[in-house]
N, CA, C and O atoms as a GROMACS GRO file, in nm:
protein
  280
    1MET      N    1  -3.739   3.189   0.480
    1MET     CA    2  -3.638   3.235   0.430
    1MET      C    3  -3.580   3.288   0.505
    1MET      O    4  -3.480   3.345   0.460
    2ARG      N    5  -3.608   3.300   0.668
    2ARG     CA    6  -3.492   3.334   0.804
    2ARG      C    7  -3.395   3.209   0.821
    2ARG      O    8  -3.276   3.226   0.847
    3ASN      N    9  -3.449   3.087   0.805
    3ASN     CA   10  -3.352   3.008   0.834
    3ASN      C   11  -3.241   2.984   0.716
    3ASN      O   12  -3.125   2.950   0.740
    4LYS      N   13  -3.284   3.003   0.607
    4LYS     CA   14  -3.147   3.006   0.470
    4LYS      C   15  -3.052   3.147   0.519
    4LYS      O   16  -2.930   3.142   0.513
    5ALA      N   17  -3.115   3.256   0.562
    5ALA     CA   18  -3.011   3.368   0.619
    5ALA      C   19  -2.901   3.341   0.735
    5ALA      O   20  -2.788   3.388   0.746
    6ASP      N   21  -2.980   3.237   0.827
    6ASP     CA   22  -2.918   3.197   0.927
    6ASP      C   23  -2.758   3.141   0.876
    6ASP      O   24  -2.666   3.131   0.957
    7VAL      N   25  -2.745   3.110   0.746
    7VAL     CA   26  -2.614   3.101   0.715
    7VAL      C   27  -2.495   3.200   0.751
    7VAL      O   28  -2.377   3.166   0.757
    8LEU      N   29  -2.545   3.327   0.776
    8LEU     CA   30  -2.489   3.423   0.776
    8LEU      C   31  -2.416   3.432   0.928
    8LEU      O   32  -2.312   3.491   0.954
    9LYS      N   33  -2.484   3.371   1.000
    9LYS     CA   34  -2.438   3.369   1.156
    9LYS      C   35  -2.301   3.272   1.204
    9LYS      O   36  -2.222   3.291   1.296
   10GLU      N   37  -2.307   3.163   1.105
   10GLU     CA   38  -2.207   3.065   1.076
   10GLU      C   39  -2.097   3.092   1.012
   10GLU      O   40  -1.992   3.047   1.056
   11ASN      N   41  -2.098   3.168   0.897
   11ASN     CA   42  -2.018   3.169   0.755
   11ASN      C   43  -2.039   3.315   0.710
   11ASN      O   44  -2.096   3.308   0.601
   12PRO      N   45  -2.018   3.447   0.746
   12PRO     CA   46  -2.032   3.562   0.736
   12PRO      C   47  -1.986   3.610   0.618
   12PRO      O   48  -2.037   3.713   0.574
   13LEU      N   49  -1.861   3.530   0.532
   13LEU     CA   50  -1.840   3.565   0.424
   13LEU      C   51  -1.884   3.480   0.313
   13LEU      O   52  -1.815   3.467   0.212
   14SER      N   53  -2.022   3.409   0.331
   14SER     CA   54  -2.079   3.346   0.246
   14SER      C   55  -2.132   3.415   0.126
   14SER      O   56  -2.139   3.370   0.011
   15GLY      N   57  -2.170   3.534   0.171
   15GLY     CA   58  -2.220   3.630   0.060
   15GLY      C   59  -2.098   3.649  -0.053
   15GLY      O   60  -1.984   3.631  -0.008
   16GLU      N   61  -2.110   3.684  -0.192
   16GLU     CA   62  -2.054   3.756  -0.295
   16GLU      C   63  -2.009   3.869  -0.248
   16GLU      O   64  -2.084   3.936  -0.177
   17VAL      N   65  -1.862   3.919  -0.280
   17VAL     CA   66  -1.841   4.056  -0.275
   17VAL      C   67  -1.897   4.157  -0.380
   17VAL      O   68  -1.867   4.136  -0.497
   18LEU      N   69  -1.955   4.236  -0.357
   18LEU     CA   70  -2.002   4.351  -0.468
   18LEU      C   71  -1.858   4.432  -0.528
   18LEU      O   72  -1.744   4.436  -0.483
   19LYS      N   73  -1.909   4.484  -0.631
   19LYS     CA   74  -1.793   4.506  -0.734
   19LYS      C   75  -1.815   4.657  -0.700
   19LYS      O   76  -1.921   4.681  -0.642
   20GLY      N   77  -1.728   4.769  -0.726
   20GLY     CA   78  -1.689   4.885  -0.788
   20GLY      C   79  -1.707   4.951  -0.640
   20GLY      O   80  -1.659   4.897  -0.540
   21ARG      N   81  -1.793   5.093  -0.636
   21ARG     CA   82  -1.810   5.123  -0.520
   21ARG      C   83  -1.850   5.043  -0.401
   21ARG      O   84  -1.799   5.061  -0.290
   22HIS      N   85  -1.944   4.951  -0.427
   22HIS     CA   86  -1.989   4.877  -0.326
   22HIS      C   87  -1.923   4.777  -0.280
   22HIS      O   88  -1.973   4.680  -0.222
   23ARG      N   89  -1.773   4.800  -0.310
   23ARG     CA   90  -1.660   4.647  -0.277
   23ARG      C   91  -1.676   4.634  -0.163
   23ARG      O   92  -1.677   4.515  -0.131
   24ALA      N   93  -1.695   4.735  -0.041
   24ALA     CA   94  -1.714   4.700   0.095
   24ALA      C   95  -1.850   4.598   0.151
   24ALA      O   96  -1.877   4.557   0.264
   25TYR      N   97  -1.907   4.584   0.044
   25TYR     CA   98  -2.040   4.507   0.094
   25TYR      C   99  -2.059   4.390   0.033
   25TYR      O  100  -2.005   4.377  -0.077
   26ARG      N  101  -2.127   4.295   0.080
   26ARG     CA  102  -2.130   4.145   0.019
   26ARG      C  103  -2.288   4.149  -0.007
   26ARG      O  104  -2.373   4.231   0.025
   27SER      N  105  -2.295   4.021  -0.081
   27SER     CA  106  -2.488   4.012  -0.154
   27SER      C  107  -2.490   3.859  -0.096
   27SER      O  108  -2.398   3.783  -0.126
   28LEU      N  109  -2.580   3.825  -0.026
   28LEU     CA  110  -2.598   3.659  -0.022
   28LEU      C  111  -2.755   3.645  -0.079
   28LEU      O  112  -2.853   3.708  -0.039
   29HIS      N  113  -2.749   3.547  -0.183
   29HIS     CA  114  -2.829   3.523  -0.287
   29HIS      C  115  -2.905   3.377  -0.201
   29HIS      O  116  -2.841   3.284  -0.152
   30LEU      N  117  -3.044   3.390  -0.201
   30LEU     CA  118  -3.137   3.328  -0.138
   30LEU      C  119  -3.247   3.270  -0.243
   30LEU      O  120  -3.246   3.334  -0.348
   31GLY      N  121  -3.333   3.173  -0.241
   31GLY     CA  122  -3.461   3.125  -0.307
   31GLY      C  123  -3.545   3.103  -0.209
   31GLY      O  124  -3.513   3.045  -0.105
   32TYR      N  125  -3.703   3.163  -0.245
   32TYR     CA  126  -3.795   3.095  -0.169
   32TYR      C  127  -3.897   3.104  -0.251
   32TYR      O  128  -3.906   3.195  -0.333
   33LYS      N  129  -3.991   3.004  -0.237
   33LYS     CA  130  -4.073   2.966  -0.309
   33LYS      C  131  -4.077   3.020  -0.491
   33LYS      O  132  -4.179   3.061  -0.547
   34GLY      N  133  -3.955   3.007  -0.551
   34GLY     CA  134  -3.916   3.042  -0.682
   34GLY      C  135  -3.901   3.204  -0.711
   34GLY      O  136  -3.912   3.268  -0.816
   35VAL      N  137  -3.874   3.240  -0.586
   35VAL     CA  138  -3.846   3.415  -0.603
   35VAL      C  139  -3.719   3.423  -0.587
   35VAL      O  140  -3.672   3.336  -0.513
   36GLN      N  141  -3.629   3.515  -0.640
   36GLN     CA  142  -3.483   3.530  -0.613
   36GLN      C  143  -3.456   3.633  -0.506
   36GLN      O  144  -3.503   3.740  -0.545
   37TYR      N  145  -3.402   3.644  -0.393
   37TYR     CA  146  -3.392   3.740  -0.285
   37TYR      C  147  -3.223   3.769  -0.251
   37TYR      O  148  -3.140   3.679  -0.254
   38ARG      N  149  -3.192   3.908  -0.220
   38ARG     CA  150  -3.075   3.923  -0.178
   38ARG      C  151  -3.102   3.984  -0.077
   38ARG      O  152  -3.205   4.048  -0.052
   39ILE      N  153  -2.957   3.955   0.023
   39ILE     CA  154  -2.938   4.026   0.128
   39ILE      C  155  -2.793   4.094   0.121
   39ILE      O  156  -2.691   4.025   0.118
   40ILE      N  157  -2.791   4.236   0.120
   40ILE     CA  158  -2.686   4.303   0.070
   40ILE      C  159  -2.619   4.342   0.233
   40ILE      O  160  -2.700   4.404   0.302
   41TYR      N  161  -2.523   4.320   0.280
   41TYR     CA  162  -2.484   4.356   0.400
   41TYR      C  163  -2.317   4.378   0.416
   41TYR      O  164  -2.250   4.334   0.323
   42ARG      N  165  -2.251   4.438   0.518
   42ARG     CA  166  -2.145   4.493   0.550
   42ARG      C  167  -2.104   4.392   0.701
   42ARG      O  168  -2.177   4.383   0.800
   43ILE      N  169  -1.982   4.331   0.684
   43ILE     CA  170  -1.910   4.286   0.796
   43ILE      C  171  -1.799   4.374   0.862
   43ILE      O  172  -1.687   4.402   0.819
   44ILE      N  173  -1.859   4.406   0.973
   44ILE     CA  174  -1.783   4.475   1.093
   44ILE      C  175  -1.707   4.410   1.156
   44ILE      O  176  -1.751   4.368   1.263
   45SER      N  177  -1.550   4.373   1.113
   45SER     CA  178  -1.485   4.294   1.227
   45SER      C  179  -1.445   4.355   1.344
   45SER      O  180  -1.414   4.283   1.439
   46SER      N  181  -1.441   4.467   1.355
   46SER     CA  182  -1.392   4.512   1.491
   46SER      C  183  -1.474   4.498   1.589
   46SER      O  184  -1.428   4.498   1.704
   47VAL      N  185  -1.609   4.484   1.567
   47VAL     CA  186  -1.726   4.492   1.696
   47VAL      C  187  -1.781   4.294   1.650
   47VAL      O  188  -1.865   4.233   1.716
   48GLN      N  189  -1.714   4.238   1.540
   48GLN     CA  190  -1.783   4.115   1.519
   48GLN      C  191  -1.940   4.134   1.488
   48GLN      O  192  -2.026   4.077   1.555
   49MET      N  193  -1.966   4.206   1.396
   49MET     CA  194  -2.108   4.229   1.370
   49MET      C  195  -2.112   4.244   1.218
   49MET      O  196  -2.030   4.314   1.157
   50ILE      N  197  -2.233   4.159   1.147
   50ILE     CA  198  -2.306   4.199   1.023
   50ILE      C  199  -2.377   4.315   0.995
   50ILE      O  200  -2.442   4.315   1.099
   51MET      N  201  -2.406   4.389   0.951
   51MET     CA  202  -2.482   4.514   0.907
   51MET      C  203  -2.556   4.507   0.794
   51MET      O  204  -2.502   4.529   0.686
   52VAL      N  205  -2.689   4.474   0.803
   52VAL     CA  206  -2.760   4.438   0.684
   52VAL      C  207  -2.831   4.567   0.651
   52VAL      O  208  -2.921   4.631   0.705
   53VAL      N  209  -2.738   4.584   0.514
   53VAL     CA  210  -2.777   4.765   0.458
   53VAL      C  211  -2.939   4.708   0.385
   53VAL      O  212  -3.031   4.782   0.419
   54LEU      N  213  -2.976   4.612   0.309
   54LEU     CA  214  -3.109   4.604   0.239
   54LEU      C  215  -3.126   4.455   0.226
   54LEU      O  216  -3.033   4.376   0.213
   55ALA      N  217  -3.271   4.422   0.232
   55ALA     CA  218  -3.288   4.288   0.194
   55ALA      C  219  -3.464   4.277   0.109
   55ALA      O  220  -3.563   4.304   0.176
   56ASP      N  221  -3.473   4.246  -0.002
   56ASP     CA  222  -3.533   4.226  -0.110
   56ASP      C  223  -3.526   4.123  -0.203
   56ASP      O  224  -3.433   4.045  -0.219
   57LYS      N  225  -3.635   4.129  -0.265
   57LYS     CA  226  -3.659   4.033  -0.412
   57LYS      C  227  -3.520   4.098  -0.492
   57LYS      O  228  -3.487   4.214  -0.469
   58ARG      N  229  -3.455   4.026  -0.574
   58ARG     CA  230  -3.342   4.025  -0.651
   58ARG      C  231  -3.352   4.184  -0.767
   58ARG      O  232  -3.271   4.273  -0.787
   59GLU      N  233  -3.504   4.156  -0.826
   59GLU     CA  234  -3.540   4.264  -0.894
   59GLU      C  235  -3.492   4.425  -0.873
   59GLU      O  236  -3.566   4.495  -0.804
   60ASN      N  237  -3.394   4.474  -0.919
   60ASN     CA  238  -3.404   4.649  -0.892
   60ASN      C  239  -3.328   4.637  -0.766
   60ASN      O  240  -3.298   4.749  -0.727
   61ILE      N  241  -3.286   4.544  -0.688
   61ILE     CA  242  -3.228   4.544  -0.564
   61ILE      C  243  -3.088   4.626  -0.558
   61ILE      O  244  -3.055   4.668  -0.447
   62TYR      N  245  -3.002   4.652  -0.670
   62TYR     CA  246  -2.906   4.721  -0.691
   62TYR      C  247  -2.913   4.885  -0.726
   62TYR      O  248  -2.845   4.980  -0.689
   63LYS      N  249  -3.022   4.872  -0.811
   63LYS     CA  250  -3.045   5.018  -0.850
   63LYS      C  251  -3.107   5.062  -0.723
   63LYS      O  252  -3.093   5.184  -0.721
   64ARG      N  253  -3.180   5.014  -0.594
   64ARG     CA  254  -3.201   5.041  -0.498
   64ARG      C  255  -3.118   5.082  -0.387
   64ARG      O  256  -3.148   5.165  -0.302
   65LEU      N  257  -3.023   5.023  -0.395
   65LEU     CA  258  -2.865   5.019  -0.309
   65LEU      C  259  -2.821   5.194  -0.362
   65LEU      O  260  -2.798   5.289  -0.288
   66GLU      N  261  -2.819   5.192  -0.513
   66GLU     CA  262  -2.747   5.315  -0.533
   66GLU      C  263  -2.840   5.435  -0.500
   66GLU      O  264  -2.792   5.544  -0.472
   67GLU      N  265  -2.959   5.417  -0.503
   67GLU     CA  266  -3.096   5.505  -0.455
   67GLU      C  267  -3.053   5.572  -0.320
   67GLU      O  268  -3.075   5.689  -0.290
   68GLN      N  269  -2.980   5.468  -0.236
   68GLN     CA  270  -2.987   5.478  -0.082
   68GLN      C  271  -2.851   5.568  -0.072
   68GLN      O  272  -2.841   5.651   0.018
   69GLY      N  273  -2.764   5.552  -0.151
   69GLY     CA  274  -2.636   5.622  -0.164
   69GLY      C  275  -2.546   5.544  -0.057
   69GLY      O  276  -2.475   5.593   0.030
   70VAL      N  277  -2.569   5.400  -0.091
   70VAL     CA  278  -2.471   5.353  -0.003
   70VAL      C  279  -2.333   5.328  -0.072
   70VAL      O  280  -2.238   5.286  -0.006
   0.00000   0.00000   0.00000
């Protein structure tokens, strides 16, 4: 799965923009061995950096994002 996430190095805009109060974040959708995963991240342009906030199985990831208060 790590190799699939490397797409962010080349194209940080490849993830979908989240909606609502999380619109500053993006979600990269990945599949591995039949399981769907999400990487929730934010692009910080001023320092050319991607900050990963959460990475896990798709199930309940958005609920967990809310619980973290992000």
